N, C-alpha and C positions, 0 to 999 in steps of 0.2 A: 839720239845720238847713236853713232854706229860702236859696238863694245866688240871686239875681239876676246873671246872667253874660252879657257881651257876646258874642254871636254874630255880630255884624257880618262880621268877619272870613272866616267861612265862606262867604260871598256873594261871587261874583266870580270873577278870577283867583288863584287858591289862590297866596299869597306864602309865606315864612316864618313872617311872623305866624299866617297863616291855618292853616298847619301845627300850628302851636303852639297856638292856639286850640281848633283840632279835636281834636287829643290830649286836652289837657286835657279839655274839654267831654266826649268821649266816656269817658275815663276816670272822671271824677268822676261820670259819669250810672250807672257800673257799682257804685257804693258804695250801700250802704244805710242811709248815716247823712247823706245829703245830697240835696236835693229842689231841682232846678236849674228856673229860671224865666229860659230863655234870652230875651234882647231885644236890639234892633237897632235904629239911629239912622239910618235910610234912608227917603228917599220914592221910591226907585228900585225897589228889590229887593221882590219878592213872598215875604213870609214864608213858612218851611216850617210844617208842622203842630206844633204845640205852640212855635212863636215867636212874641212879640209885637213889634209895632212902637210905639216911643214916639211920642207925637203932636207931634213937632216934626222938622220937616225937618232933614237932617244939616248942611245949609250954616249954618242957624240956629243949631242945637244949637253948633256949633262956634265961633261968635261969642259968642253968650250966656254960655255955660258957661266958656269962656276969660275972663270978663271980672267974673262975679258969681257968687254961691252960690244963684241962684234963676232961673226956677222949680227947686223941688227935683222929682225924677223919683220919691220914693217913693210917691205914690198910683198910679202905673201898673205897680209892680213887685208886684202881690199879695202884700203883708205880708210881703217878704222879710226875713230878718234881716241879711243883708249884701250887699251890691253888689259885684263883681269885675267890673273893667275889663280886659279880657284885651288891649288895644291901646293902652296909654300913656295911655288917659283914662278918665274916670269922670262919670256925669252928676252934676251936685250933687244933695247927699243928706244926710240928717241921719243914717242910719244907719250903721254901721262901712264901710269900704270898703278893698279891695285892689285896686291897680293894678298890671299886668304891665307889666316895662320888658327889653326887650332889649338894647338899646343905646343910648348916651348921645350918638352923633354930633350929633344936632338939638341938645342942650342945649350942648356945646362949641363947635359952628358953626352959630349961629343964622341968620348971614348968606349960608348956602348952602343954607338951607331954605327951602321955599316956605311962603308964607303960612299954608297950611292947616297944616301940621308947626309954625309958630310957634306957632300958637294952640293946638296940642296940647300943646305944652310950657307955655303959660302955663296950661292946663287941669290938668296934671299938677303943677304948682306949688301951685295954688290946693288940690286936691285933698290935697297934703302938708301944708300950713296947716291944714286940715279935720281933720288926724289920720290921713288913709289910711297904711297899711302898703304897701310896695313889694316885689312878688316880683320878684326877678332872676333872668335864666335863668343867671348864669355870677358866679362870684366876683368877677370884673374889673369886670362891669357892677355890682354891689352894692359895690364901693370907689368906683366912680364918681359911683354915686347918694348914698352918704352924703357925699361931697364937693361935688357939685355942687348937690345939693337940700337939703344940711344935715341931715340926717335920720338917726336910728339906729332908725328902725322899717323896716328892710330885712332879708329875709330871702332866701338863695339857693336856690333849688329848681331842679335841672336838668332839662332838657327830655327827653323821651323820644327814641325813634328816629324818623325819617321811616317813612311807613305803608309796610310789607311788602308788597310786589306778588304776593302769593301766587296770586292770581286772575287777574292782567295777563298776558297773552302779548305780549311784546316785538314792537313794529312798526317794522320797518325803514326806513332813511330812505335810499331808492333811490340818491340822488348819492353817498350816504356808503359804501356797499357797497365793500368791499376799501379804502378810504382808511384810511390811517393819520392819525389827528388827534387833537389836545389840545383837550379841551371846557371850557369855563367857565360856570356858570350862575348866573345872578342877574340883576336888575333893572340895567339900564345907568345907574347913578347913582355920584356921585363916591366914595363910602364903597367901591366894589368895585374900584376903582384897574385899571381895564380898558385905558386907553391905555399903561401899563406893562406889560401882558401883549402888546398888538399889538407893542411895540416889541421886547420879548423873542422875538415870534414872527419877527418880520423877521431876527434874528440866528440862529436857528434853521434858519431857511430856508437860510441860506448853507452849513449843512453837511447839512441833511436837506431837501433841495429838494421833495420831494412830500408833506412833512409839511402838514397842514391845521390851521386853528384854525376851532371851533366854539363860537360864542357863541349860548348859550340865554338867552333873559329878555326882558322887556319893555323898551321905550325908556324912558329916564329922563333925569334932568338932566346926564347924562356924555355923552348920546349923539354931540351934536355934537363933543365932543373924540374921541371914538371913531373918528369919521367924519374927523377932519382927520388923526390918526395914521395909517388905514388908506390915505388918498390921498397924504399926505407920504411913506410908508416904501414905497409902490408895492407892497402886498401884497393887493390888493383879490381878486385870483385865486385867493387860499388864504385866505379868510377866508370861513366861511359863516355869517351872521348870519340867526337862524332864529325870534327872537320869540319868545314864548312858545308851549312843545310839551306836547301832553297826556301824559298818564303813560305810557303805554305806549311812545311814541317817545321819552321821556325815559330808559327803562329801557333800550331797544335802545341809544340813544346812549352811556349809561354804560358798558354792559357792552363795546362796541366800540371804545371811547377809549382812546389810549395812556396817557393821565394826564388827571386833572381838575386845572385849575390855578386857584388862589385867590386872586388877590394883594390881596385887602382892605386897606384903609386902617385899618379898625377894624372890628370884629365883635362882636357881643353872643351868638350861638350859632354858625351855623354849618350849618344842615342837610345843604347839598350835599356838607361833607365826609365826613358820616355816609351819605349816599346813595351816594357813590361807594365807600366802605369796603364797604358793604354787596353792591355791585355787583362788588367785585374789582377795582376800579380803583384805580390808584396814585393818590395826592393831593400835591401841591405847593402848600404856602402860605405866608401871610406869617405870622411868628411874632408876632402883633399881637391886642389884646383877648383874647377867649375862644378862640380856635383853638388854642392850645397846650392849653388847659384841656378842650376837647372831642375833639381830634384824637388827643390820646394820643401812644403811638410810633407809630403807623398813617400818618404822612405826614412827606414831607420838608420841615421848616420854614426858612423863610430869615427869618433874623434880620439885616436889612439897613434901618437908619434911613434910609440915603440912596435906597433904591428903585432900586436898579440894574436896568436891564431885563436887564445881561450877568448879573448875579448870579441874577437869577431863570430865564435861561434854562438856564444852567450846572446850576441845580438838577431843572429839567424834564429835562435831558439824564440826570441823575443817577435820575430816577423810571424812565425809559423804557426806557435802555439798560445801568444799573446792575447790579453782581452783586447788589446787596442787593434786587433787585424782589422776589423770591419772600417774603423775609422781611417787606418791607414790606404785601404782599397779607396777608399773614397775621396781623401785628400789628393792620391795619385790621380784621379779621373780628371778631379778639378785642376789640377797642376797641368797637366797634357794641353789644357784647352787655354791655356797663357801663351802658346806657340802657333805662330800662323806664318806662311811662307810668303805672303803677300804683303804682310808688315815686313818681313825679312827683305823682301825686293824692294820696297819703297826706302827702307834705310841703304839699301846697296847703293839705290841710284843717288841719294842725298851724297853719299861717299863717292862717287862717282864726279859728281857736279864739284865738291869740293878739289878732288885731285885735278879737275880740268882748268878750275879758276883759281888754284894756288891758294884759295881761304882755308880756313880753321874751323 
């Protein structure tokens, strides 16, 4: 089958959605039963060889396709049999469609989303009304999709692991050499719960005065709240906000961290959890969304609806000083082996066949 697939998430800073799209596209390209037509809707990115740019600027497409089922993109997609939107949205089309959905935070809380993200939600709803099938990255997300979008055309297909950095030489971050630190990875958005982590860190420093907190990720809609928490608690001297980092630096940071802290309020998959487990770093995470499903037994999970900073701080102490640290690391290594991109591709192709044949 010929599949038009959204390669847009591969361009620019690689977020979790970018890692998901890259893993799926690479694995699908290795199969002999799928012919991919990668496309992007962007006027700023230069298409890679073999990728085609749809002749609608991204901002125009966002407005138009969130409000109407025209113009249809079929004429630009090289006679594809199906279109796969890998980033919550799909172009208007008369052909069968699959849309990947990783979390439903923006559907539950549209008032906290940007205008662009709200338009993505409107696009997603239009695609479902046209008959699109939803690829959910976890069972929790699949259940949320059924509830929020009122559709049974949903299939869970787990993603594969983060890229294995076999050819990457870790690049030390000089100012953190010899330091003991807890790391958090992710865009500074409300869903990631970073202000609570800053509060937990302030409590930890009372007993571990040399401990540091390293925040890796691009600024987002919660950056001001993170700023305020750091200032209010007087911990600026112990917090390193590094912004996005390259793969070599991230690998070094993970391998040398005392623990990964992942205090999300909601999560659709959680690649940093698997990255930390693969790097041999203990994981402390909230037991929300897909995190228990993805982390398995290889994490200290905090089941605390009140989101108490002291509870999260206690969990970090358990991970970095507790007697079960080695068993936690071993469980993490075993857990990562559950995930495989070829298995993901096989599940996605099965979903394509359902979407094209109308079966359930």
